[in-house]
N, C-alpha and C positions, 0 to 999 in steps of 0.2 A: 504494500500500500504506500502510495506516495504521500509524504508529508509536504503539503503545499507551502508551508512557512519555510521549511528547509530548501525547497526548490526555489522559491523566490529569493532567499538569501544567497544561494549558490549562483543563481542567474545574475543577481546584482553584482556579486563579487566578480563573476566572469566578465560581465559587460564593462565594468570599471577597468579591470586588468587589460582587456583587449583594447579598450579605447586608448589607454596610456601606451600599451605595447605597439599597437599598429598605427594609430593616428598621431600620437604625440611624439613617438620615437621614430618608427620606420618612415612614415609619410613625410614628416618634417625634414628628415635627413636625406631621403632618396627621391621624394617627389613623384613616385610611380603610383599613380591612381589605381591602375588596373591591379597591380600586385597588392596594394593595400585593401582593395575590395575583396580580392581573392582570399587574402589572409583572414579578414573578418568573417567572410561567408564560410570558409573552411571551419573556423572556430565555432560558429553558430550551428553548423550542421553536425560537427563531431560532438559538441556539447549535448545536442538533442539526442544523438545516437547513444551516447554514454548513459544518459538518464534513462532512455527507453530500455537499453540492454540490461541495466541494473535492476529493472522492475520485472523482467521476464525470466523464464526458466532456462533460456538459452545460456550455454556456457559462455561467459564473458570473454574468455580467451579465443573461442571460435569466432565471436563477433568482431573482435579487434583484428584477428588474422584476416578475415574476409575484407574488412575495411582497409587494412594496410595493402592488401593485394590490389584492390580497386584504385587506391590513391596512387600507388606506384605506377600502375599502368597508365593512368591519365597524365602523370608528371613526365613520363618518358617522351612524350610528344611535344613538350614545352621546354624552351630554353630558359633555365633558371640559374641565377648566379649562386655562388657559394654562400654569400651573405643572405640571400633570400631563402636558401635551404635552412640556414640557421633560424631565421624568423619563422619559417614553416614549422620546424620542430618545436619552437617556442609556443606557437599557436596550438599545436597538437598537445603539448604538455599542459598548457593552461586549460584546454578543453577537458582533458582526462582528469586532472586534479580537481577542477571545479565541478565536474559532472558526477564524481563518485560520492559526493555528499559526506565529506569528513565531519565527524562530530567534534573534533578538536579544532576549534576556531583559530587558535594561535598557530597551530601547524599549517592550517590552510592559508592563513595570512602570510606566514613565513615563506611557504612554497611560492606563492604569487610574487612576493617581494624579490625572492632570489631570481626568478625567471625574468621579470620585468627589469630588475636592477642590472642583471647581466647584460641584457640588450642595451640598456641606457649607457653602461660604462664601456662595454666592449665595442660598440658601434659608435664611439665618440673619438675625439682627437686626444683624449686623455692618455690612452695607451698606444694606439697605433696612429701614426701620421697618415694623413690622406694621400692616396696615390691616384695616378692617372694611368689608365691602360692605353697604350698607343701601338697600333700595328704599323710597323716601319719596314720599308724596303731600302736596303743599302745596296748601292751599286759598286762595281769594281771590288768585289770581295773574292780573294783567292780561296781555294778549297782549304789550304792549310790554316787560313785565318779563322775559318768557321770553328775550329776546335779551341781557339783561344777566347774563352768566354770573358775573361777580364779585359782583353783588348776591345772586344765588341761592346762591353759595358762602357768603357772609356769613350769609344767612338760615338755611341748614342748620347752619352752625357754631354759631350762637346757639341753635338748637333742640336740638342734641345736645351742646353744650358740648365740642366736639372739633374739632381742625383738619380742614379738608376738603382732601384732596389732589386730588380730581378729581370732577367730576359729569358725567353723561350724561343728556340728556333722553330719556325713554322715550316719553311721550305727553302732549299738551296737550289738555284738553277745554274748549273755549271756552264751552259751554253751562253748565258748572258752575264755570268759572274755576278749574279744578284742574290741577295739573301733577304728573305722575309722573316721577320721576327716580331714577337709580342713583347713589349717592354712595359714594366711597371715603374713609372717615374714618381718620385716622391715630391709632393707639393709642399713647399715650405714657405 
């Protein structure tokens, strides 16, 4: 039997946590309206599923396994960044924690604070400096130069006049002596 007071309490906690997590942290920092809406809807749907499964005789593990399979299938067709994956896991965690109706209000509040606080701190400039991803094509690169990552970093740093945090070689064309790479430039 569903205790509607507990349900409304859990729903209110979930709505506040998601509002802060998605709209005050994610959307303000990344400005991606579609992803913000996806995250909020994903949370609402999963929260509802968790509440429903917790009231039925279905094994909760089977329900989550089915949901996980469906969500992975749909995500495989969408390009999603690593940061967005982190936010998606945060939304899933908030949905699960807030949907299972903890009776320990302090633990429930602490779990929400840890998840929301982690996003607020880790996706800020406090720990990690902002970076810019740039796909770059360098011309007149000999094959032996491709193996010297430090020299490539120096060349890109001089070209953009920014520190290079990381580079990844995408493709080398020996016929044109060109090198395509992805560089993470540190914005300072």
